[in-house]
Legacy VTK file of the C-alpha trace (Angstrom):
# vtk DataFile Version 3.0
C-alpha trace
ASCII
DATASET POLYDATA
POINTS 422 float
-16.024 22.071 -12.363
-18.640 19.765 -10.834
-20.934 21.716 -8.465
-20.327 20.945 -4.807
-23.965 20.343 -3.923
-24.754 17.662 -1.301
-26.152 15.407 -4.035
-23.062 15.737 -6.179
-20.801 15.111 -3.181
-22.800 11.956 -2.420
-22.491 10.820 -6.044
-18.741 11.378 -6.059
-18.404 9.514 -2.747
-20.340 6.542 -4.152
-18.262 6.579 -7.311
-14.941 6.730 -5.439
-15.997 3.682 -3.434
-17.326 1.731 -6.395
-14.818 2.809 -9.046
-12.234 0.030 -8.521
-14.899 -2.697 -8.641
-16.619 -1.027 -11.580
-13.410 -0.836 -13.605
-12.497 -4.409 -12.653
-15.902 -5.723 -13.718
-15.813 -3.807 -16.991
-12.262 -4.955 -17.739
-13.401 -8.549 -17.392
-16.000 -7.922 -20.094
-14.270 -5.576 -22.558
-10.727 -6.878 -21.955
-9.288 -3.352 -22.125
-8.295 -1.431 -18.981
-8.260 1.993 -20.664
-11.680 1.426 -22.205
-13.021 0.204 -18.867
-11.850 3.440 -17.208
-13.474 5.489 -19.957
-16.758 3.616 -19.590
-16.690 4.076 -15.817
-16.220 7.833 -16.244
-19.095 7.935 -18.747
-21.312 6.210 -16.201
-20.328 8.818 -13.600
-21.270 11.666 -15.944
-24.671 10.096 -16.563
-25.163 9.678 -12.799
-24.253 13.313 -12.191
-26.919 14.321 -14.690
-29.738 11.960 -13.727
-29.405 11.175 -10.013
-30.040 14.750 -8.809
-33.355 14.612 -10.690
-34.421 11.022 -9.978
-32.588 10.278 -6.740
-29.783 7.844 -5.947
-30.774 4.261 -6.947
-31.167 1.571 -4.310
-28.225 -0.274 -5.842
-25.909 2.461 -7.187
-23.107 0.013 -8.030
-25.381 -2.095 -10.227
-26.829 1.036 -11.809
-23.358 2.308 -12.708
-22.371 -1.076 -14.128
-25.490 -1.339 -16.241
-25.057 2.206 -17.550
-21.418 1.554 -18.406
-22.290 -1.669 -20.206
-24.971 0.089 -22.248
-22.383 2.708 -23.191
-20.027 -0.104 -24.232
-22.718 -1.602 -26.461
-23.217 1.753 -28.173
-19.467 2.156 -28.575
-18.987 -1.272 -30.116
-21.920 -0.742 -32.448
-20.432 2.489 -33.726
-17.118 0.769 -34.242
-18.778 -2.199 -35.983
-17.338 -4.635 -33.509
-18.019 -8.352 -33.567
-21.545 -9.513 -32.767
-20.381 -11.934 -30.125
-18.839 -9.064 -28.145
-22.130 -7.195 -28.241
-23.971 -10.308 -27.163
-21.557 -10.851 -24.276
-21.943 -7.330 -22.939
-25.681 -7.120 -23.531
-26.555 -10.426 -21.955
-29.404 -10.122 -19.457
-29.800 -6.419 -20.253
-32.676 -6.546 -22.769
-35.225 -5.529 -20.171
-35.021 -2.299 -18.235
-36.235 -1.440 -14.764
-35.566 -2.300 -11.147
-35.760 -6.079 -11.658
-32.974 -5.968 -14.231
-30.822 -3.797 -11.985
-31.431 -6.068 -8.996
-30.464 -9.135 -11.015
-27.305 -7.419 -12.200
-26.482 -6.372 -8.649
-26.704 -9.980 -7.453
-24.528 -11.079 -10.352
-21.959 -8.433 -9.407
-21.886 -9.640 -5.802
-20.868 -13.070 -7.084
-18.225 -11.755 -9.463
-16.814 -8.652 -7.814
-14.358 -10.492 -5.576
-12.785 -12.359 -8.455
-12.730 -9.215 -10.591
-10.878 -7.151 -7.991
-8.364 -9.909 -7.397
-7.814 -10.230 -11.150
-7.236 -6.490 -11.378
-4.667 -6.513 -8.569
-2.784 -9.409 -10.125
-2.919 -7.825 -13.584
-1.587 -4.500 -12.301
1.274 -6.361 -10.600
2.242 -8.556 -13.550
6.004 -9.200 -13.708
6.262 -7.737 -17.239
5.817 -4.314 -15.626
8.622 -2.550 -13.728
8.058 -2.065 -10.008
7.337 1.677 -10.263
4.710 1.008 -12.928
3.118 -1.720 -10.787
2.802 0.722 -7.887
1.355 3.534 -10.028
-1.109 1.286 -11.847
-2.229 -0.450 -8.650
-2.890 2.873 -6.939
-4.731 4.169 -9.986
-6.961 1.176 -10.652
-7.397 -0.462 -7.266
-6.563 2.366 -4.887
-8.734 4.803 -6.815
-6.145 7.606 -6.704
-5.890 10.176 -9.475
-2.688 10.644 -11.443
-2.191 13.948 -9.631
-2.565 12.284 -6.217
-0.078 9.544 -7.093
2.410 12.096 -8.393
2.065 14.190 -5.248
2.429 11.156 -2.991
5.696 10.059 -4.600
6.968 13.551 -5.410
7.189 12.759 -9.100
6.017 15.009 -11.910
2.426 14.296 -12.916
3.342 13.689 -16.607
5.888 11.093 -15.469
3.269 9.170 -13.506
0.837 9.517 -16.400
3.396 8.055 -18.784
4.114 5.152 -16.452
0.437 4.312 -16.266
-0.082 4.648 -20.018
2.969 2.497 -20.776
1.827 -0.111 -18.269
-1.622 -0.327 -19.877
-0.070 -0.591 -23.336
2.288 -3.323 -22.154
-0.621 -5.301 -20.730
-2.633 -4.839 -23.945
0.310 -5.635 -26.247
1.113 -8.808 -24.335
-2.567 -9.767 -24.499
-2.424 -10.765 -20.853
-5.377 -12.819 -19.659
-7.492 -11.013 -17.092
-7.371 -13.746 -14.513
-5.901 -14.907 -11.238
-3.009 -17.199 -12.136
-2.857 -20.683 -10.700
-0.223 -22.924 -9.232
3.372 -21.737 -9.131
2.623 -18.662 -11.219
0.007 -17.496 -8.745
2.385 -17.975 -5.832
5.071 -16.040 -7.688
2.673 -13.224 -8.605
1.215 -13.033 -5.098
4.670 -12.260 -3.785
4.840 -9.291 -6.163
1.350 -8.158 -5.170
2.198 -8.201 -1.468
5.531 -6.516 -2.151
3.896 -3.646 -4.027
1.295 -3.112 -1.314
3.988 -3.074 1.375
6.075 -0.650 -0.696
3.098 1.697 -0.890
2.628 1.466 2.878
6.298 2.122 3.618
6.355 5.178 1.386
3.480 6.551 3.428
5.024 5.550 6.754
8.433 7.098 6.033
8.409 9.294 2.942
11.642 8.998 0.975
11.625 12.640 -0.060
9.868 15.955 0.384
8.909 18.167 3.308
6.707 15.699 5.198
8.009 12.894 7.409
4.961 10.755 6.571
2.092 10.501 4.076
-0.654 8.833 6.161
-3.175 8.646 3.323
-0.806 6.371 1.436
-0.678 4.078 4.475
-4.466 3.935 4.556
-4.602 3.139 0.823
-2.177 0.246 1.330
-4.184 -1.077 4.271
-7.370 -0.912 2.209
-5.680 -2.966 -0.522
-4.503 -5.436 2.110
-8.019 -5.755 3.483
-9.359 -6.448 -0.017
-6.709 -9.102 -0.569
-7.392 -10.687 2.831
-11.087 -11.016 1.970
-10.298 -12.465 -1.430
-7.460 -14.768 -0.306
-8.587 -15.792 3.187
-6.412 -18.915 3.321
-3.054 -17.247 2.573
-1.139 -16.688 5.797
1.237 -14.062 4.407
-1.684 -11.922 3.248
-2.900 -11.824 6.845
0.669 -11.320 8.032
1.106 -8.239 5.853
-2.255 -6.836 6.919
-1.324 -7.392 10.569
1.984 -5.612 10.093
0.409 -2.601 8.397
-2.434 -2.288 10.900
-0.104 -2.392 13.920
2.424 -0.017 12.364
-0.320 2.415 11.365
-1.467 2.622 14.994
1.543 4.883 15.667
0.987 7.376 12.857
-0.504 10.124 15.039
2.497 10.032 17.376
5.361 9.821 14.878
5.623 13.600 14.480
5.406 16.530 16.859
3.246 19.601 16.427
5.946 21.150 14.255
6.069 18.088 11.995
9.462 16.965 13.299
10.032 13.200 13.698
9.367 11.606 17.085
11.290 8.366 17.631
9.563 5.210 18.821
10.900 5.366 22.387
9.684 8.947 22.772
6.156 8.445 21.455
3.060 8.871 23.651
1.704 5.319 23.605
-1.592 6.399 25.102
-2.297 7.996 21.729
-1.626 4.864 19.715
-4.717 3.705 17.817
-5.948 0.777 19.912
-8.553 -0.264 17.325
-5.817 -0.662 14.690
-3.748 -2.690 17.165
-6.685 -4.992 17.891
-7.268 -5.521 14.165
-3.570 -6.141 13.612
-3.253 -8.671 16.423
-6.334 -10.503 15.137
-4.818 -10.674 11.649
-1.562 -11.963 13.144
-3.435 -14.690 15.009
-5.105 -15.636 11.738
-1.734 -15.856 9.984
-0.378 -18.076 12.758
-3.505 -20.262 12.711
-2.918 -20.825 8.992
0.596 -22.070 9.726
2.369 -18.903 8.655
4.133 -17.877 11.872
7.484 -18.146 10.104
6.554 -16.052 7.061
8.447 -12.770 6.461
5.419 -10.513 6.977
4.114 -12.498 9.945
7.533 -12.269 11.601
7.620 -8.512 11.104
4.074 -8.291 12.440
5.161 -10.275 15.508
7.940 -7.748 16.061
5.465 -4.879 15.752
3.184 -6.702 18.180
5.952 -6.735 20.813
5.979 -2.948 20.706
2.184 -2.727 20.672
1.802 -4.946 23.741
4.306 -2.976 25.823
2.520 -0.369 27.925
5.621 1.808 27.852
9.045 1.757 26.237
10.714 0.266 29.317
8.494 -2.828 29.160
9.446 -3.656 25.563
10.781 -7.214 25.210
13.882 -6.310 23.208
15.435 -9.757 23.624
12.381 -11.302 21.942
12.506 -8.682 19.183
16.187 -9.427 18.549
15.357 -13.133 18.424
12.568 -12.545 15.894
14.880 -10.449 13.723
17.350 -13.321 13.823
14.692 -15.681 12.474
13.684 -13.102 9.876
17.311 -12.799 8.771
17.298 -16.516 7.999
13.943 -16.408 6.157
14.520 -13.174 4.241
18.193 -12.217 4.612
19.091 -8.581 3.956
21.311 -5.870 5.315
18.276 -3.880 6.431
17.019 -6.769 8.551
20.453 -7.106 10.157
20.501 -3.372 10.849
17.152 -3.609 12.604
18.427 -6.600 14.559
21.395 -4.496 15.638
19.040 -1.845 17.030
17.195 -4.493 19.039
20.495 -5.930 20.287
21.584 -2.463 21.402
18.473 -2.205 23.563
18.847 -5.728 24.949
22.622 -6.010 25.351
24.060 -2.515 24.887
25.460 -0.380 22.043
28.847 -2.121 21.901
27.311 -5.443 20.833
25.165 -3.648 18.255
28.092 -1.677 16.830
30.000 -4.909 16.332
27.187 -6.252 14.130
26.794 -2.948 12.258
30.505 -2.875 11.442
30.114 -6.306 9.872
27.289 -5.265 7.547
28.268 -1.662 6.768
30.425 -2.766 3.837
27.420 -4.401 2.159
27.135 -2.649 -1.264
23.331 -2.712 -0.938
23.606 -0.433 2.109
26.203 1.960 0.680
23.676 4.773 0.189
21.184 3.700 2.855
21.134 6.705 5.148
19.683 4.814 8.122
22.817 2.671 8.312
24.868 5.748 9.153
22.150 7.204 11.362
21.978 4.032 13.458
25.769 3.739 13.594
25.946 7.352 14.713
23.477 6.600 17.486
25.574 3.678 18.734
28.781 5.731 18.640
27.068 8.556 20.510
25.938 6.197 23.278
29.506 4.928 23.552
30.814 8.477 23.976
32.585 8.569 20.587
30.972 11.884 19.794
33.045 13.195 16.886
32.660 9.898 15.039
28.943 9.940 15.808
28.544 13.479 14.466
30.301 12.508 11.244
27.938 9.561 10.783
24.852 11.710 11.420
26.100 14.255 8.885
26.734 11.515 6.346
23.199 10.202 6.880
21.777 13.708 6.468
23.620 14.059 3.178
22.023 10.887 1.827
18.372 11.392 2.786
16.028 13.231 0.411
13.466 13.902 3.123
13.840 17.444 4.459
12.342 16.662 7.870
14.728 13.778 8.324
17.686 15.855 7.164
16.932 18.536 9.781
16.569 15.857 12.456
19.877 14.174 11.598
21.803 17.443 11.453
20.380 18.254 14.879
21.704 14.935 16.186
25.101 15.803 14.716
25.172 19.167 16.534
24.156 17.501 19.793
26.912 14.923 19.424
29.597 17.550 18.821
28.330 19.633 21.746
28.488 16.640 24.062
LINES 1 423
422 0 1 2 3 4 5 6 7 8 9 10 11 12 13 14 15 16 17 18 19 20 21 22 23 24 25 26 27 28 29 30 31 32 33 34 35 36 37 38 39 40 41 42 43 44 45 46 47 48 49 50 51 52 53 54 55 56 57 58 59 60 61 62 63 64 65 66 67 68 69 70 71 72 73 74 75 76 77 78 79 80 81 82 83 84 85 86 87 88 89 90 91 92 93 94 95 96 97 98 99 100 101 102 103 104 105 106 107 108 109 110 111 112 113 114 115 116 117 118 119 120 121 122 123 124 125 126 127 128 129 130 131 132 133 134 135 136 137 138 139 140 141 142 143 144 145 146 147 148 149 150 151 152 153 154 155 156 157 158 159 160 161 162 163 164 165 166 167 168 169 170 171 172 173 174 175 176 177 178 179 180 181 182 183 184 185 186 187 188 189 190 191 192 193 194 195 196 197 198 199 200 201 202 203 204 205 206 207 208 209 210 211 212 213 214 215 216 217 218 219 220 221 222 223 224 225 226 227 228 229 230 231 232 233 234 235 236 237 238 239 240 241 242 243 244 245 246 247 248 249 250 251 252 253 254 255 256 257 258 259 260 261 262 263 264 265 266 267 268 269 270 271 272 273 274 275 276 277 278 279 280 281 282 283 284 285 286 287 288 289 290 291 292 293 294 295 296 297 298 299 300 301 302 303 304 305 306 307 308 309 310 311 312 313 314 315 316 317 318 319 320 321 322 323 324 325 326 327 328 329 330 331 332 333 334 335 336 337 338 339 340 341 342 343 344 345 346 347 348 349 350 351 352 353 354 355 356 357 358 359 360 361 362 363 364 365 366 367 368 369 370 371 372 373 374 375 376 377 378 379 380 381 382 383 384 385 386 387 388 389 390 391 392 393 394 395 396 397 398 399 400 401 402 403 404 405 406 407 408 409 410 411 412 413 414 415 416 417 418 419 420 421
C-alpha cells in the first residue's frame, strides 16, 4: 500500500486531478485507451518514487505527460514498433530539463480541451450499450476506480470491470477515430453524451437501489463532467441547460434526507439550507442557455422548472401554475410518461388532486410506466388527498414492492400505514 505521507497524499491528489487529461492526451498519441491508462499509471509510480526526493515540479501535469511519453517510447522500442510512431511520440522531447517541460506544458494547454472532449465522445460512442458508456465515462473522464463505480451502481466489481474491458475492446476493434465528430454525427453523439451525464447525476440524486436514498458524490462527478463540457462546447445551449439543471438540483442534496437517512420531500425541506452558491451557478448557466437561443430545449426547460423552486423563498410561494405550464411545453418537446406524471404533480398543487388524478389515470396504462414505482406512489398521494384511503394504501404498497431502494421502500410502506390509519 502507498504510504500516507503528506507528500504522497499531495501526489495522489495531483494525479486524480490530472488523470483524465493525461489519459486523454496519451490516447490521442498512442491510439489505445488501455495502453494510455497503463502509461498514466507508470508515470504515477515514477512520481511517487522521485517527487518525495526532488519535490513536486512546477508543472506536474506536463511532467507526468513527458514521463508517460518516454515510457511509451521505451515500450514501442521493445516491441519493435514502427519508426513513425516513435517519432510521433518523441517529437520535441530530445532535450531534457525545465525548458522542455515548460514547452510541453504550453502544448498541453492548447490540446487538452480537444483531448478531453474527444475522450468523452469516444466513451459515449453509439456502438457501446448505455451501461458501458456510463461505466467507461466514469472511469476515464470521471476518474473513478472500478470499485467506486461498482459501489455507486450496486453492481459486482467484476461486472463493471468486464463492461469497461468490453467497451475498450469494442472501440479498438472498430478502430474508432479519436476525434470529435462533425455535422449531424456530432449532434447525434452530443445527445448521447448529455444523456449519459444526466443519467449519472440522476443515479446519484435518487439511487435506484441499495440502503442510501442518494449518492451525492455521483452527482458531483456528473456536474464536473458537465462543467468540462460547458467549457469545451461554450456555444451549445443544451450543454448549459443540463449544467444549470444539475447545479440547481444539487443545491437541495443536504436537505433531501433527515438525520436518520430517511427521505425528506421537497415541500418539507429546509430551504434555508439549500446551497445558494449552486443555485447562483445554475441560474447563470440557465441564462446562458437562454441567451444562446435554447430556452425551449429539454434540459433548459427542466432547469427552468428547477429554477421556479429555487426562486421561491418557501414552498407556499412556489409558482406551480408556471411549473405545470413548463411541463406542458416539455411534454411537447420530449414526450414521455414520466414528464406527464411530473406535470400531474404540478397540476395537483395548482388546481387540486382531482385534476391531477384525471391525468394520471390517462397515462397509467402506458407500458413504459408499468413498473415505474413513482407512478403508483404519486397516484397513492392523490388518492390519499381525496380521502380514498384504502385505494391510496394499495398504491403505496404496490410502489414499495417495485422499488429496489430500501430507504424508499420504508418510506412508501409508512405512507401506506398512514393512509389505512386515516
